N, C-alpha and C positions, 0 to 999 in steps of 0.2 A: 115067712122067717127063713127059710134057706137063702133066700139071697140076702141077708143081713150077715148070715155067717161065711157066705161066698165072698162077699165083699170085705169083709175080716181081714178072711186066709188072704185075700190076693191083696190088701194093702200092707200085709205084715211079710207075703213073699216081696213085692215092693221095696220095702224097707229095706229088708235082707239084701238085695240086691243095690239098691243105692248104698247102702253102708258098705258092701261088698268091692263097689267100682269106686267110691271115695277113697277106699284104702289103697287100692292098686292105682290110682292117680297119684295119691300122695307120695308112693313109695318110686312111683318114675319120676313127679316131678325131685325129690330127692335125690336118685342117682343122675339123673340129668344135671342139675346144679351143681353136684359133685364133679361129675366129667367135664363141664364147662369151667371148675376151678382149678383143676387140673391143667386142663390144655390152654386157659390164658396165664397162669399165673407163672408158667414152666417158665424159667430164666429171668423172674421179673423179682424186683426185690418186695421182700415181707414188708418193709417199713415205708418205701415212696410208690413203691409200682412200677419203677423204673430199669431198663434192661440191667442185668447182669454178667459180668465177664469171669469168666473160671480164671483164677491164677496158678501158681505153685510159690510156696512160701517156704524154702527151706526143705522143700521135699514133699511138702503137705499140701495137700490138692485144695484150693477153696473157694470161693464167689466173692467178688467185692462190686459193689453199686457203683457206677461212675459216677452217678447223680448226688447221692447221699454220704457217699463213702462207707459204708455199712460193709463188714465183714462177714461173711456169715460159713461157718462151718460145718462139716458132717458130724455124727453122732460119733464119731470115735477120734475125730480131727484133733480136738485139745489136748489129747492123752497122748498121741502121736507127738505132737509138736512139745508140749512139757517134757518128754521123754529125752527129745532132741535136742533143747535147750534149756536143761533143768537148772544152769550155774547165771540167768542172766535174769529178765523179767520177770519170769514166771517163779523162781526162787524169792527172789524181793518182793515180790507182791504177797506170798502166800507169809513171808516173814512179819511182814510189816502186818498183816492180819492176827499172825499169833501174836506180835507184841502187846496188838489193841486189846486183845482176849486177856492177857495177862495183865498190863497196866491199864485199867478203863481211864485213867485219869490223865495218860496222854495222848 
């Protein structure tokens, strides 16, 4: 009878360590995947994956993809750009948006 209880105890212990190792392996996989994504996607276009070049537009730093033509701004770059150039395209863009909200027929 004691052999059955010992086997059960060993089986539960093995299951515990198996689950623990499985969880650790998953954490390592996730960390490795994140590291690889950051390493290989740095300086790459989020849309097409080609190389992006840093450019400066009216004093605002941004990145431009030479392949698809996409322009990528940092978190505050659109706000800075709108403050510098508020009377041109940015102002027209929001005025058209405001007019369409006021007159939905047009």
